[in-house]
N, C-alpha and C positions, 0 to 999 in steps of 0.2 A: 655621867651624864643622863643617862638614860631617864633617872630619876627627874631631874629637873623637866627636861623637855614632855616626860607625862604628866606633871605634875603643874605645868603651864598649861598645858590641855585641858586635863581634869577642872582646872581654874576658869577656863573661858565657859564650859559646857555645865557649871554646879549649877547655876537656875536656870537651863532649861530642861536639867533632869531630880528628880521630886525624891530621890532617895540617896542613902550613900553608895558611893561604889568609889573604884579605885584599883591599883594596881600591884599585883604582888609578885617576887621573885621565886626562884625555883628551890629558894628555902624557905617558902612559902611564909615570908614575911612581908609587910605592906612597907610598898616604899613610895607611894604616891599614893593619895586620898581625898576626896572631896571633905570630908572631915580630919584637919590635919591634927587632931590628939590622936587619931588613930596610927599613924605613919609609925613605923615601929614594932605593930604589935604583930603577932605569928596568929597563921591558923594552922597550929601544931598538926591536929586530928583530922587534915583535908589531906589528901591522898588522890594526885593526878594520874588515871590510867589510860586517858582518854581524852580525843580531841574535841567528843562532843562536849555540847554544856550540861552540865551536871550540878547538882544541889548540893549543899550539906552544910550545915548548921547556921540553917536561919540562910543563907547568902547563898545567890546561885552563882557559880564559876565558869568560863568559856577560854581556854588556852588559846594562845595569840599563834599559835605553831610555828614557832622561827627556824627556821632551816639550817643556821647557822650562829653561833655565840650561845646567850643566855635564852632559854625561854621563859616567857611573862604568861601571868595570867588576869584576866580579868575578873572581876568579881561585884556582884549588885547587892544589892539587899533583897531580902524577898526571893520567895520560891513560887513566884507565880509568871502566871504566860507574858505580863508584862517585862518583869526580872530578868527574865529568857531572850526577850527581843533587844532588850538594853545590853545585853551584854555580848550577843551578835554583835549588834553594831559599833558597839567598843570596842570589840577584838578586832573587828578590821579597822578602821578607824588607827587606832594605837600603833597596828601591825603594821599598814602604806604610810605613818607619819616616821615610822621607825626607821622604816626600811629606805625611804628621801633622806632621812637625815644619815644615817649609816654611812649611804653610799654618797653624798655630799661630804662627809669629815674624813672619812675613808677618802676620797679621790685626792682633796686636799692636803690631810697629811702626804699620799703619795708621792704627791710633787711636791712636798716640803722634803721628803728623804731622799729624794732625786736632785733635788740642787744643792742639799748639803750632805750631798755622798754616804748615806744613810741607809743605803741598799745596791746588793751588789748586780754588778749588770745585768748578768744572765736570770737572774731574778725580778726586774723593771718591767721584759714583757709580757712574765709569766701573769705579773702581777694587771699588767695594765690588761690581758685578756679575761679577768676575773672581774675585774671593776668596769668592762664593755667599755674601755678609756680606746680614745680614737692615737694610733700612735702616730700616723701617718701624716701631719697636720704640721704646718710652720708655725712656732712660739719664736719669741721673742721675753728676754727678760729684764725687765727693770726696776731699779731698784731705788728706792725714793729713801732717803735719809732726812733726818728732821735735825734743824743748827739745835734744837736740848730737847729734851724731853718737854712734854702741855697736857694739861687737864683734856684737849679733846681729844679724842681717839683718831688718828690718821687714817688706822686701819679701816674704820667706817666711814669716812669719806669718802676713798678709796674702793671699798667695795659697796658705796652707792654712784659712784662713777662706773663702774662696770659688773650690775646684775647678774650677766647671763651666768651662773655659778658651771653651768657645764661645758663653755669655754674657756672660760678666762679665770685665773686666781689668784685671790691675794695671800700673803702670807709672813703670819709676823716670823719677823726675824730674831730680833733685841726691840729694846727701848724707845731705840729712832729711828732703825731700819722698818721699811715694809718692799716686800717684793712682788713683784707684777708676776706674776707670767700668763702674757699676751697671746693670745693666736691670732693672728697674722696672716695675710694671704702670701704664699712664696714671692710673687712677684713687685711684694713691697720695697718703695726704697727709705732709706735711713732719714731723707726731711720728713718724709711722712712720719714717722715713728718720734724723731724730734720733735714736731708740731705735736703730737698727741701727747710727750712728757712735758710738752709747754703749760698746753691747759689742763693738766695736774696740779703744775707747780704753781698756776695762776689762781686754778681754784681755791686751793688748801692756803694761799698767802692771802688771794681775796680777800675768801670770806670767814678766815679764821684768821690773820694775821701770823699764819707760824711760814717760817721762811725755811725753804727743802732744797736739798741740792739733788741733782735726777741723775743715772748714770745709766746706761742703755750698753748691753751685752750684744752681741751680734745675733741674729737671722738665725736658729737652728733648723732641719727637717725631721728631728727625731727626739725620742725621748733624756737618751741616754745623755745628748748634745746641751741639754739643759743643765746641767750642772758647770757645763765650760762657761756658759752663756751668762749664768749668775757671776763666777769666778770674775767676768771678766769687767759686769757692772759694777763688781766692785772694787776692780783695780781701777776702772773709770773714773771712779769716782777719789780713789788714792792719789793718782795725779794727776787730775784735776784739781787735787787742792794743793798740790807742787806748783803746777806748771799753770792755769789756768786758776787763778784763785777768782774772778770775777765771775765767771761763766756758772748759770743755775742747770744747764743743762750740758751734759758732758758725753759724746759717741765714744766705745771703745775703738769703731771705724775709724775716729778721727783725729786719734791720737797723737798721728805720726810719729815722728821720734821722738818724742816724750816717752811714748809707748817704749823703745827699747833702751833710751836712758834707765828706766823706770825700774826695766828684768838684770841692769847690770850688778855685778857686782861691787857692795861700795870701797873695798879693796884696789878695783881695776879702776874708780874714779877717781880716787885719791893718786893713785900711780898718772893715770893721762893727764890730772891738774900738775902734778909736777913737774911732768915732760913739755905742758903747753907754755907754761907759764914759767920756764927757767931764768929770766933775769929779774922777775920783779911779780911779786902775788898780787892776785887776782885784789886782794882785799886794798891792794894801793890806789887805787883805780877809785877818785872821790864820786860821789853821786851825781854831780854834773858833767864828768866823765859817763859815766853809764847812762844815763837818760841821755846826750849825744848817741851814744851808742845805739841806744835802742831807736832811736827815730833814726839814725840811719839804716836800720837794716829793715825799718818800716817803710822806708824810700826807695828799697832794693839796690841803696850801696849808690844813689842820687845825690853828687853834692851837692849842684844847683840845688833840688827841688827838698835836700834834708833842712840847707844854711834857709830857704826860703820857709820853711815851714818852722826853724827856730828863731825866725825875725833876727837872723846874724847874717854880718858880710862873708861873703865866698871863702877870703880869705881867713878868717876866724874859724873856718871850720876845719879847713885845710891843716890849720898851725895845731887844733884838736888831733888830728887824724894823726898828724907826723909825731906827738905828745902819746898817744899811746903806742904806736910804736916803738918810739924809745925805751918805753918801757916794757912794754911786753915779746918786742921785736916782732911784731904781726901787726903787717899794713891791710886795713879794711878795706881798703879800693880793689884789693886784691881778690879774685872771690874765693880763691882756695883758703887764704887768708882767714876772709869772714867767714868763713863753714865753722871753721875749726875755734876762731873764739866763740861763734854762737852756739856751739854744742857745749865748751866750756863752760860758760855761762850757765847753761841747763844744767851741766853735772854740778856746777857750784851751788844752784839751787836747790838742786836735788838731795846733795847732802846736808843742805842746811837743814832741810826736811825732818829729813829721821820718819824716813816712812814705812809703813807696815804693810809687809807683804803678806799675800796670797798664794 
């Protein structure tokens, strides 16, 4: 990666420097150069024994003096004072550029390792101190999932929306998932984060015609809990796929009873359905009956209001409710029976979805 980084900078500088220059690694092999043909060549007879500028084989050399990792050396054609000055300036420039690149890359990689549980809890704070990373701020994981792969890089889109790389981290998870680890205020509410997520979704769909769904984990105030927030965002997407198929933004905090059902073993769910529907299976209810039940729940078990919304006579609705009672043994006009039936419908939907567990 350093090769590409150095070569990119050299490409921008080569018109301003009227001689050949580049970078060699510790094996004295050219890894980047203003003359592409020299890449891969070696300065076999040159040895670096000092951090000062030195001349050998018609070139001037200056070590970048890396304190960690590989030590790179700048070389400039010539052995005059101009070559020496070029080497000094280039060594400082390349060293600074690499430092900031390494810091960014290491921080992003550090966050990725945390959310994917690829780092031991005890090592998190040691690494944070090493990277001068602020551990005591609140952060929220927002998981953005595209409906399918696209030519447009969603990663770049999200990165442009959140350019402050010292506070917000955009992580590539796979071909369709992008995680945004967003620094947030400790007293921020879920509505504000949902509004932010909605802005992300609107930007991606409005400008690039890509449909995305976004899962939001809970806000955490320490680094080690970022993995939990990430798993919550994943769960929000999976639960939403089952119970809230029309929603674009799903927050883990707002999953309600759906979150509980999603965490139940499927064998327990199957047993529950058998116990609830002793007289007849849920499949024996036709679509019209299920639609009536849905509207009845939406109108808080109010017979008059539901019949008005369905444009049917009140007695017609009562007849349908009696029919449901006859089939299932549950009277939806009774609160306890209605709760059981509502949960049973959700459990049945959950079992049919064949959910993925995290």
